[in-house]
C-alpha positions, -999 to +999 in steps of 0.1 A: +084+628+615+073+604+586+081+568+585+111+571+559+124+607+562+151+620+587+151+655+580+122+682+588+108+710+570+124+735+588+159+721+580+151+720+542+139+755+542+166+769+564+192+755+535+172+769+507+171+803+523+207+803+534+218+795+499+198+823+483+213+848+509+246+835+503+243+842+465+229+879+474+260+888+492+279+880+458+257+901+440+235+873+424+197+868+422+193+830+429+170+801+434+177+771+456+159+739+456+163+714+484+151+678+484+155+648+508+139+613+498+136+581+516+127+549+499+118+513+512+116+485+489+112+447+491+111+421+463+102+387+472+101+354+445+089+320+453+088+329+493+125+340+493+136+375+497+156+387+467+160+421+478+153+446+509+166+479+510+159+514+529+179+542+515+180+578+514+190+608+496+193+645+496+205+672+476+205+709+471+206+728+435+215+765+430+207+784+401+225+821+402+216+850+378+246+875+375+248+900+347+228+882+323+246+849+330+230+817+346+252+793+363+239+761+382+255+740+410+247+714+436+256+694+465+244+667+488+253+687+518+230+709+539+259+723+564+268+759+557+302+751+545+286+728+518+263+754+505+289+782+505+311+759+484+280+752+461+272+793+457+310+797+448+306+771+421+276+785+404+290+821+405+321+806+387+301+787+361+277+819+354+313+840+347+322+818+320+289+811+302+275+834+273+250+859+282+213+854+279+186+879+285+162+854+287+177+835+315+166+852+344+139+844+377+104+848+366+087+882+376+079+884+412+040+890+410+040+854+391+052+835+421+029+813+442+035+830+474+002+818+485-024+796+467-037+759+464-016+733+478-028+701+468-026+673+493+005+653+479+012+630+511-010+600+525-003+588+559+001+552+556+026+527+569+060+524+550+081+510+572+105+482+559+086+455+577+055+468+562+071+464+527+082+431+534+049+420+547+031+433+514+055+418+490+054+384+508+017+386+508+014+394+468+040+364+462+015+341+480-010+352+458+008+349+428+021+312+439-016+300+445-026+312+411+005+294+394-004+263+411-037+262+396-022+263+360+006+244+349+015+271+321+021+297+347+049+305+370+050+332+396+079+359+392+088+388+410+065+405+435+076+438+449+064+466+475+079+502+473+072+532+493+085+565+489+085+598+509+101+632+499+102+666+511+109+696+488+118+733+496+122+761+472+136+798+480+141+824+457+159+862+459+120+876+457+113+862+492+094+830+480+100+801+501+076+773+502+074+735+507+057+703+499+058+667+510+049+639+489+046+603+493+043+575+466+033+538+472+036+508+444+031+473+439+038+451+412+041+414+404+054+397+373+039+363+359+057+337+335+036+317+310+048+288+291+038+262+263+052+243+235+052+275+215+076+294+241+076+315+272+062+350+278+060+373+309+040+400+318+029+423+348+006+446+365+015+473+390-006+501+408+009+534+420-008+556+444+001+584+469-015+563+497-013+524+503-052+523+511-060+534+473-039+507+456-052+481+436-061+450+453-031+424+455-055+399+444-064+417+413-030+425+404-021+390+406-049+378+385-046+404+359-009+397+354-014+362+351-045+369+327-021+390+304+008+366+306-017+336+293-032+354+269+001+364+252+010+326+244+010+313+211+018+347+195+024+348+159+031+371+131+005+385+104+008+398+071+014+433+063-018+453+058-035+485+065-059+479+092-076+496+123-055+495+155-069+495+193-043+508+217-050+495+253-047+523+280-013+517+289+001+520+253-025+548+248-006+571+274+024+570+257+009+583+227-005+611+251+027+616+265+042+619+228+019+648+222+025+665+253+062+665+245+052+682+209+032+710+229+063+718+253+079+750+252+114+739+244+104+720+215+083+749+202+109+776+204+135+752+191+111+743+163+116+705+168+078+696+170+056+681+147+030+704+159+046+739+151+025+769+162+000+746+174-024+771+194-056+781+179-052+752+153-071+718+152-044+694+154-067+662+167-101+645+161-127+673+166-141+650+195-110+648+218-102+670+246-071+669+269-072+685+303-047+696+325-053+696+365-024+706+391-045+707+421-060+668+420-056+657+457-032+631+459-027+632+421+006+615+410+017+646+388-002+673+414+017+704+425+009+739+441+039+754+420+067+745+399+104+744+405+104+780+395+077+790+421+049+796+394+016+778+398-001+757+372-036+758+362-067+736+357-070+742+318-078+730+285-048+718+263-069+703+237-107+714+234-126+696+205-092+689+190-079+723+188-049+732+207-054+758+233-025+756+255+016+747+258+036+737+286+061+766+291+088+774+317+098+814+322+126+805+297+106+790+271+078+811+274+104+841+269+117+829+239+085+826+224+070+858+238+046+841+259+043+838+300+051+806+320+025+783+325+038+769+354+050+739+334+089+744+342+090+704+353+070+695+325+029+685+327+007+682+354-021+652+356-034+649+321-069+635+312-080+626+277-118+624+271-142+622+241-175+633+233-180+602+205-200+573+219-180+548+232-179+517+256-159+492+279-132+471+267-155+444+252-173+472+235-141+488+220-132+455+207-165+449+190-159+487+175-126+477+165-143+446+146-111+434+126-077+443+134-048+450+159-050+453+196-016+469+208-005+461+244+031+467+246+057+486+227+089+465+220+111+494+205+108+523+180+115+559+175+092+593+171+110+618+150+102+649+169+103+675+141+083+654+115+060+631+139+071+601+117+065+571+142+076+535+140+070+511+167+075+474+172+047+461+190+027+429+204-008+423+213-036+404+197-055+401+165-093+406+167-117+393+141-156+403+141-149+420+178-132+387+194-097+378+202-083+353+179-049+349+189-018+369+202+006+386+180+042+396+179+073+403+153+050+433+138+056+470+134+035+498+132+042+529+112+024+564+107+029+599+117+017+615+149-005+644+134-023+617+111-028+595+141-045+623+160-068+631+133-078+591+126-086+586+164-122+574+161-130+564+198-118+568+234-127+539+257-145+544+288-121+517+303-102+546+319-069+538+338-044+562+352-007+553+338+014+577+359+004+616+352-020+603+324-057+592+325-071+577+294-090+547+280-081+528+249-077+546+218-092+533+186-075+547+154-093+539+120-066+531+098-027+521+102-001+507+082+012+471+099+043+456+089+043+419+094+049+386+076+059+391+041 
């Protein structure tokens, strides 16, 4: 038994298979997904415990397919009576929806009955006491850093651990389970001077505690980010080069992945329509997907339909080679599922163009804007029109001159992709995405009149 879970694999497997069997008795094909999660979280500020909790959740979701109709229902109970009720509810819903020939289980020969099962669980200490000790240790370090600089004050320090177990069963005899873990630490630092105050944070997330960024590094980086943001001011409106740090660069990649999602494509709500085979980004860019990275934050042996993904190129030399398809969206497009019913797996952006570390990227920027935070904006999914209020730094001759706030960037995502000049070697993993900083040649900056 793990530190945070109270159910075992056999219990979840039994619940999923029972749900599918009961649906079959009513003449339906079905898919059942059963999840159980345990969480331990502690937050400490100024030596005092602000929050300490241990919680758990469980759910069983069932989708039935009957006479060309689909119905879904869920329950938090794993007992036979609760499952029988959710089967009846799903059948009732299916009886009242419109027929859709594309709403069906995937072909049985596409299911990952066997195949690679990447390691998703790291055996690490995750008790409530372990989280308390970790949060207190991080809080002590931030307090020591703040004591050395009168402009700084330590904010909240958090330790979080999650363990999850998942079972998936279908009418075609598929039944597999996956055990996952997730560990996270983050801390907030506040900086203040005569011009005002600002806060910033640093975080680390991995599947095992041993791989997390050291608490000393987290605290030091959070303090540095907050300190550098002091004295921020607006700059005049202009066109200029823009460097997105890895944290904001990952958001741009997520936007591109959304445009390549099957639902966006078949609904014709993508700024990259019919992209496969077309050049949609600068020719030096590659974007790869890997579902099988051991302990990857977005790894998995199969999706929520039971179909395996594949290690593949999404962009190769700027040309789109792949979409993110479920069975449903694939049928709508006349294509096969890519095993992405739950979205993309681990993505990595790379470039064949010469680049360098963060200092080198600043030199390549020369004069322009560094973006470290998005503060609100939107992307039109159909046109790709992109607007964001941002903050960051103004750079002259490769050196940071001052912090910047109260400015807006605008452009279109297709034009931004074409204008990417460099991808830095300062690679960071932000959730499911690995990327370095991204340098774009020319964008419209809206600032002081």
